[in-house]
Every structure is written in structure tokens, then in C-alpha cells.
mmCIF file of the N, C-alpha and C atoms, coordinates in Angstrom:
data_MODEL
# 
_entry.id   MODEL 
# 
loop_
_atom_site.group_PDB 
_atom_site.id 
_atom_site.type_symbol 
_atom_site.label_atom_id 
_atom_site.label_alt_id 
_atom_site.label_comp_id 
_atom_site.label_asym_id 
_atom_site.label_entity_id 
_atom_site.label_seq_id 
_atom_site.pdbx_PDB_ins_code 
_atom_site.Cartn_x 
_atom_site.Cartn_y 
_atom_site.Cartn_z 
_atom_site.occupancy 
_atom_site.B_iso_or_equiv 
_atom_site.pdbx_formal_charge 
_atom_site.auth_seq_id 
_atom_site.auth_comp_id 
_atom_site.auth_asym_id 
_atom_site.auth_atom_id 
_atom_site.pdbx_PDB_model_num 
ATOM 1   N N  . MET A 1 1  ? 8.059  50.206 2.292  1.00 0.00 ? 1  MET A N  1 
ATOM 2   C CA . MET A 1 1  ? 7.541  50.216 3.487  1.00 0.00 ? 1  MET A CA 1 
ATOM 3   C C  . MET A 1 1  ? 8.486  51.087 4.928  1.00 0.00 ? 1  MET A C  1 
ATOM 4   N N  . PRO A 1 2  ? 8.123  52.504 5.194  1.00 0.00 ? 2  PRO A N  1 
ATOM 5   C CA . PRO A 1 2  ? 8.777  53.419 5.884  1.00 0.00 ? 2  PRO A CA 1 
ATOM 6   C C  . PRO A 1 2  ? 9.113  52.713 7.208  1.00 0.00 ? 2  PRO A C  1 
ATOM 7   N N  . ALA A 1 3  ? 7.924  52.183 7.464  1.00 0.00 ? 3  ALA A N  1 
ATOM 8   C CA . ALA A 1 3  ? 8.354  51.327 8.765  1.00 0.00 ? 3  ALA A CA 1 
ATOM 9   C C  . ALA A 1 3  ? 9.285  50.313 9.494  1.00 0.00 ? 3  ALA A C  1 
ATOM 10  N N  . ILE A 1 4  ? 9.686  49.557 8.021  1.00 0.00 ? 4  ILE A N  1 
ATOM 11  C CA . ILE A 1 4  ? 10.962 48.783 8.524  1.00 0.00 ? 4  ILE A CA 1 
ATOM 12  C C  . ILE A 1 4  ? 12.039 49.487 8.784  1.00 0.00 ? 4  ILE A C  1 
ATOM 13  N N  . ARG A 1 5  ? 12.345 50.528 7.424  1.00 0.00 ? 5  ARG A N  1 
ATOM 14  C CA . ARG A 1 5  ? 13.147 51.311 7.179  1.00 0.00 ? 5  ARG A CA 1 
ATOM 15  C C  . ARG A 1 5  ? 13.528 51.910 8.678  1.00 0.00 ? 5  ARG A C  1 
ATOM 16  N N  . LEU A 1 6  ? 12.564 52.746 9.129  1.00 0.00 ? 6  LEU A N  1 
ATOM 17  C CA . LEU A 1 6  ? 12.557 53.401 10.091 1.00 0.00 ? 6  LEU A CA 1 
ATOM 18  C C  . LEU A 1 6  ? 13.449 52.316 11.760 1.00 0.00 ? 6  LEU A C  1 
ATOM 19  N N  . THR A 1 7  ? 12.749 51.267 11.743 1.00 0.00 ? 7  THR A N  1 
ATOM 20  C CA . THR A 1 7  ? 12.813 50.204 12.364 1.00 0.00 ? 7  THR A CA 1 
ATOM 21  C C  . THR A 1 7  ? 14.467 49.947 12.395 1.00 0.00 ? 7  THR A C  1 
ATOM 22  N N  . ALA A 1 8  ? 14.962 50.120 11.153 1.00 0.00 ? 8  ALA A N  1 
ATOM 23  C CA . ALA A 1 8  ? 16.869 49.694 10.896 1.00 0.00 ? 8  ALA A CA 1 
ATOM 24  C C  . ALA A 1 8  ? 17.576 50.937 11.159 1.00 0.00 ? 8  ALA A C  1 
ATOM 25  N N  . THR A 1 9  ? 16.916 51.993 11.119 1.00 0.00 ? 9  THR A N  1 
ATOM 26  C CA . THR A 1 9  ? 18.107 53.589 11.668 1.00 0.00 ? 9  THR A CA 1 
ATOM 27  C C  . THR A 1 9  ? 17.080 53.453 12.806 1.00 0.00 ? 9  THR A C  1 
ATOM 28  N N  . ILE A 1 10 ? 16.672 53.084 13.863 1.00 0.00 ? 10 ILE A N  1 
ATOM 29  C CA . ILE A 1 10 ? 16.820 53.244 14.619 1.00 0.00 ? 10 ILE A CA 1 
ATOM 30  C C  . ILE A 1 10 ? 17.292 52.201 15.867 1.00 0.00 ? 10 ILE A C  1 
ATOM 31  N N  . LEU A 1 11 ? 16.877 51.095 15.316 1.00 0.00 ? 11 LEU A N  1 
ATOM 32  C CA . LEU A 1 11 ? 17.951 49.875 16.374 1.00 0.00 ? 11 LEU A CA 1 
ATOM 33  C C  . LEU A 1 11 ? 18.662 49.836 16.351 1.00 0.00 ? 11 LEU A C  1 
ATOM 34  N N  . PRO A 1 12 ? 20.099 50.283 15.461 1.00 0.00 ? 12 PRO A N  1 
ATOM 35  C CA . PRO A 1 12 ? 21.550 50.058 15.822 1.00 0.00 ? 12 PRO A CA 1 
ATOM 36  C C  . PRO A 1 12 ? 21.917 51.829 17.074 1.00 0.00 ? 12 PRO A C  1 
ATOM 37  N N  . VAL A 1 13 ? 21.072 52.923 16.444 1.00 0.00 ? 13 VAL A N  1 
ATOM 38  C CA . VAL A 1 13 ? 21.386 53.512 17.718 1.00 0.00 ? 13 VAL A CA 1 
ATOM 39  C C  . VAL A 1 13 ? 21.059 53.819 18.946 1.00 0.00 ? 13 VAL A C  1 
ATOM 40  N N  . LEU A 1 14 ? 19.968 52.540 18.994 1.00 0.00 ? 14 LEU A N  1 
ATOM 41  C CA . LEU A 1 14 ? 19.098 52.203 20.414 1.00 0.00 ? 14 LEU A CA 1 
ATOM 42  C C  . LEU A 1 14 ? 20.217 51.446 21.087 1.00 0.00 ? 14 LEU A C  1 
ATOM 43  N N  . ASN A 1 15 ? 21.185 50.760 20.420 1.00 0.00 ? 15 ASN A N  1 
ATOM 44  C CA . ASN A 1 15 ? 21.682 49.424 20.635 1.00 0.00 ? 15 ASN A CA 1 
ATOM 45  C C  . ASN A 1 15 ? 23.317 50.058 20.915 1.00 0.00 ? 15 ASN A C  1 
ATOM 46  N N  . GLY A 1 16 ? 23.452 51.445 20.271 1.00 0.00 ? 16 GLY A N  1 
ATOM 47  C CA . GLY A 1 16 ? 24.639 52.099 20.515 1.00 0.00 ? 16 GLY A CA 1 
ATOM 48  C C  . GLY A 1 16 ? 24.736 52.783 21.598 1.00 0.00 ? 16 GLY A C  1 
ATOM 49  N N  . ILE A 1 17 ? 23.230 53.378 21.773 1.00 0.00 ? 17 ILE A N  1 
ATOM 50  C CA . ILE A 1 17 ? 23.133 54.303 23.408 1.00 0.00 ? 17 ILE A CA 1 
ATOM 51  C C  . ILE A 1 17 ? 23.132 53.140 24.369 1.00 0.00 ? 17 ILE A C  1 
ATOM 52  N N  . ALA A 1 18 ? 22.250 52.189 24.645 1.00 0.00 ? 18 ALA A N  1 
ATOM 53  C CA . ALA A 1 18 ? 22.372 50.959 25.371 1.00 0.00 ? 18 ALA A CA 1 
ATOM 54  C C  . ALA A 1 18 ? 23.803 50.776 25.901 1.00 0.00 ? 18 ALA A C  1 
ATOM 55  N N  . ILE A 1 19 ? 24.593 50.483 24.977 1.00 0.00 ? 19 ILE A N  1 
ATOM 56  C CA . ILE A 1 19 ? 26.178 49.953 24.848 1.00 0.00 ? 19 ILE A CA 1 
ATOM 57  C C  . ILE A 1 19 ? 27.038 50.822 25.694 1.00 0.00 ? 19 ILE A C  1 
ATOM 58  N N  . TYR A 1 20 ? 26.686 52.298 25.282 1.00 0.00 ? 20 TYR A N  1 
ATOM 59  C CA . TYR A 1 20 ? 27.167 53.299 26.227 1.00 0.00 ? 20 TYR A CA 1 
ATOM 60  C C  . TYR A 1 20 ? 26.644 53.571 27.613 1.00 0.00 ? 20 TYR A C  1 
ATOM 61  N N  . VAL A 1 21 ? 25.838 53.300 27.692 1.00 0.00 ? 21 VAL A N  1 
ATOM 62  C CA . VAL A 1 21 ? 24.846 53.544 29.281 1.00 0.00 ? 21 VAL A CA 1 
ATOM 63  C C  . VAL A 1 21 ? 25.357 52.699 29.914 1.00 0.00 ? 21 VAL A C  1 
ATOM 64  N N  . ARG A 1 22 ? 25.624 51.228 29.693 1.00 0.00 ? 22 ARG A N  1 
ATOM 65  C CA . ARG A 1 22 ? 26.089 49.976 30.144 1.00 0.00 ? 22 ARG A CA 1 
ATOM 66  C C  . ARG A 1 22 ? 27.622 50.057 30.465 1.00 0.00 ? 22 ARG A C  1 
ATOM 67  N N  . HIS A 1 23 ? 28.616 50.211 29.272 1.00 0.00 ? 23 HIS A N  1 
ATOM 68  C CA . HIS A 1 23 ? 29.574 51.442 29.839 1.00 0.00 ? 23 HIS A CA 1 
ATOM 69  C C  . HIS A 1 23 ? 30.176 52.126 30.828 1.00 0.00 ? 23 HIS A C  1 
ATOM 70  N N  . LYS A 1 24 ? 29.290 53.217 31.117 1.00 0.00 ? 24 LYS A N  1 
ATOM 71  C CA . LYS A 1 24 ? 29.085 54.063 31.774 1.00 0.00 ? 24 LYS A CA 1 
ATOM 72  C C  . LYS A 1 24 ? 28.835 53.466 33.373 1.00 0.00 ? 24 LYS A C  1 
ATOM 73  N N  . ILE A 1 25 ? 27.940 52.821 33.308 1.00 0.00 ? 25 ILE A N  1 
ATOM 74  C CA . ILE A 1 25 ? 27.407 51.769 34.824 1.00 0.00 ? 25 ILE A CA 1 
ATOM 75  C C  . ILE A 1 25 ? 28.632 51.296 35.599 1.00 0.00 ? 25 ILE A C  1 
ATOM 76  N N  . VAL A 1 26 ? 29.077 50.336 34.338 1.00 0.00 ? 26 VAL A N  1 
ATOM 77  C CA . VAL A 1 26 ? 30.377 49.447 34.715 1.00 0.00 ? 26 VAL A CA 1 
ATOM 78  C C  . VAL A 1 26 ? 31.700 50.315 35.266 1.00 0.00 ? 26 VAL A C  1 
ATOM 79  N N  . MET A 1 27 ? 32.162 51.219 34.408 1.00 0.00 ? 27 MET A N  1 
ATOM 80  C CA . MET A 1 27 ? 32.933 52.460 35.020 1.00 0.00 ? 27 MET A CA 1 
ATOM 81  C C  . MET A 1 27 ? 33.128 52.774 35.907 1.00 0.00 ? 27 MET A C  1 
ATOM 82  N N  . GLN A 1 28 ? 31.976 53.086 36.265 1.00 0.00 ? 28 GLN A N  1 
ATOM 83  C CA . GLN A 1 28 ? 30.779 54.010 37.702 1.00 0.00 ? 28 GLN A CA 1 
ATOM 84  C C  . GLN A 1 28 ? 31.433 52.546 38.951 1.00 0.00 ? 28 GLN A C  1 
ATOM 85  N N  . GLY A 1 29 ? 30.877 51.572 38.383 1.00 0.00 ? 29 GLY A N  1 
ATOM 86  C CA . GLY A 1 29 ? 30.841 50.540 39.644 1.00 0.00 ? 29 GLY A CA 1 
ATOM 87  C C  . GLY A 1 29 ? 32.099 50.091 39.912 1.00 0.00 ? 29 GLY A C  1 
ATOM 88  N N  . MET A 1 30 ? 33.009 50.190 38.726 1.00 0.00 ? 30 MET A N  1 
ATOM 89  C CA . MET A 1 30 ? 34.013 49.462 38.885 1.00 0.00 ? 30 MET A CA 1 
ATOM 90  C C  . MET A 1 30 ? 35.342 51.026 39.891 1.00 0.00 ? 30 MET A C  1 
ATOM 91  N N  . LEU A 1 31 ? 34.879 52.210 39.404 1.00 0.00 ? 31 LEU A N  1 
ATOM 92  C CA . LEU A 1 31 ? 35.516 53.036 40.272 1.00 0.00 ? 31 LEU A CA 1 
ATOM 93  C C  . LEU A 1 31 ? 34.910 53.058 41.979 1.00 0.00 ? 31 LEU A C  1 
ATOM 94  N N  . SER A 1 32 ? 33.970 52.993 42.168 1.00 0.00 ? 32 SER A N  1 
ATOM 95  C CA . SER A 1 32 ? 33.119 52.894 43.226 1.00 0.00 ? 32 SER A CA 1 
ATOM 96  C C  . SER A 1 32 ? 33.697 51.410 44.143 1.00 0.00 ? 32 SER A C  1 
ATOM 97  N N  . LEU A 1 33 ? 33.496 50.463 43.662 1.00 0.00 ? 33 LEU A N  1 
ATOM 98  C CA . LEU A 1 33 ? 34.494 49.414 43.968 1.00 0.00 ? 33 LEU A CA 1 
ATOM 99  C C  . LEU A 1 33 ? 36.026 49.628 44.556 1.00 0.00 ? 33 LEU A C  1 
ATOM 100 N N  . GLN A 1 34 ? 36.814 50.263 43.773 1.00 0.00 ? 34 GLN A N  1 
ATOM 101 C CA . GLN A 1 34 ? 38.242 50.732 43.600 1.00 0.00 ? 34 GLN A CA 1 
ATOM 102 C C  . GLN A 1 34 ? 38.240 51.363 45.258 1.00 0.00 ? 34 GLN A C  1 
ATOM 103 N N  . LEU A 1 35 ? 37.470 53.061 45.104 1.00 0.00 ? 35 LEU A N  1 
ATOM 104 C CA . LEU A 1 35 ? 37.593 53.300 46.578 1.00 0.00 ? 35 LEU A CA 1 
ATOM 105 C C  . LEU A 1 35 ? 37.510 52.793 47.211 1.00 0.00 ? 35 LEU A C  1 
ATOM 106 N N  . TYR A 1 36 ? 36.070 51.885 47.409 1.00 0.00 ? 36 TYR A N  1 
ATOM 107 C CA . TYR A 1 36 ? 35.709 50.926 48.303 1.00 0.00 ? 36 TYR A CA 1 
ATOM 108 C C  . TYR A 1 36 ? 37.022 50.344 49.039 1.00 0.00 ? 36 TYR A C  1 
ATOM 109 N N  . ILE A 1 37 ? 37.474 49.871 48.281 1.00 0.00 ? 37 ILE A N  1 
ATOM 110 C CA . ILE A 1 37 ? 38.551 48.857 48.985 1.00 0.00 ? 37 ILE A CA 1 
ATOM 111 C C  . ILE A 1 37 ? 39.562 49.182 49.565 1.00 0.00 ? 37 ILE A C  1 
ATOM 112 N N  . GLN A 1 38 ? 40.104 50.431 48.743 1.00 0.00 ? 38 GLN A N  1 
ATOM 113 C CA . GLN A 1 38 ? 40.889 51.301 49.140 1.00 0.00 ? 38 GLN A CA 1 
ATOM 114 C C  . GLN A 1 38 ? 40.880 51.786 51.234 1.00 0.00 ? 38 GLN A C  1 
ATOM 115 N N  . GLU A 1 39 ? 39.857 52.320 50.613 1.00 0.00 ? 39 GLU A N  1 
ATOM 116 C CA . GLU A 1 39 ? 39.035 53.069 52.153 1.00 0.00 ? 39 GLU A CA 1 
ATOM 117 C C  . GLU A 1 39 ? 39.217 51.704 52.949 1.00 0.00 ? 39 GLU A C  1 
ATOM 118 N N  . TYR A 1 40 ? 38.649 50.387 53.313 1.00 0.00 ? 40 TYR A N  1 
ATOM 119 C CA . TYR A 1 40 ? 38.845 49.506 53.388 1.00 0.00 ? 40 TYR A CA 1 
ATOM 120 C C  . TYR A 1 40 ? 40.218 48.702 53.915 1.00 0.00 ? 40 TYR A C  1 
ATOM 121 N N  . SER A 1 41 ? 40.638 48.565 52.512 1.00 0.00 ? 41 SER A N  1 
ATOM 122 C CA . SER A 1 41 ? 42.260 48.108 53.165 1.00 0.00 ? 41 SER A CA 1 
ATOM 123 C C  . SER A 1 41 ? 43.362 49.856 54.181 1.00 0.00 ? 41 SER A C  1 
ATOM 124 N N  . LEU A 1 42 ? 42.832 50.325 54.253 1.00 0.00 ? 42 LEU A N  1 
ATOM 125 C CA . LEU A 1 42 ? 43.260 51.458 54.854 1.00 0.00 ? 42 LEU A CA 1 
ATOM 126 C C  . LEU A 1 42 ? 42.966 51.522 56.499 1.00 0.00 ? 42 LEU A C  1 
ATOM 127 N N  . PHE A 1 43 ? 41.704 51.143 56.286 1.00 0.00 ? 43 PHE A N  1 
ATOM 128 C CA . PHE A 1 43 ? 40.768 50.684 57.783 1.00 0.00 ? 43 PHE A CA 1 
ATOM 129 C C  . PHE A 1 43 ? 41.820 50.102 58.245 1.00 0.00 ? 43 PHE A C  1 
ATOM 130 N N  . PHE A 1 44 ? 41.929 48.362 58.004 1.00 0.00 ? 44 PHE A N  1 
ATOM 131 C CA . PHE A 1 44 ? 42.738 47.785 58.134 1.00 0.00 ? 44 PHE A CA 1 
ATOM 132 C C  . PHE A 1 44 ? 44.024 47.760 58.757 1.00 0.00 ? 44 PHE A C  1 
ATOM 133 N N  . LEU A 1 45 ? 45.135 48.871 58.047 1.00 0.00 ? 45 LEU A N  1 
ATOM 134 C CA . LEU A 1 45 ? 46.347 48.832 58.290 1.00 0.00 ? 45 LEU A CA 1 
ATOM 135 C C  . LEU A 1 45 ? 47.051 49.888 59.270 1.00 0.00 ? 45 LEU A C  1 
# 
């Protein structure tokens, strides 16, 4: 069954990519949130 073997090879790769992309999005979100909070606190000081 080549299809099953192919799926077994592709799935971990796709999973790895998904985790990497999610990590990147989270880090980007955290960074922009941090910058936003900094600007906001400067505005009120």
C-alpha cells in the first residue's frame, strides 16, 4: 500500500509545519501586543 506509506510520511511533515506556523503567529502576536502596551503606557504617563 504505497498510499498509506505516503500519508505516514507526509502527515508528520504537515504537523511540523503547522506547529511552526502557529508558533510564529503566537510570537508575532505577543510582540505586537507588547509594543502596543508600551505605547499605551507611554501615552498615559
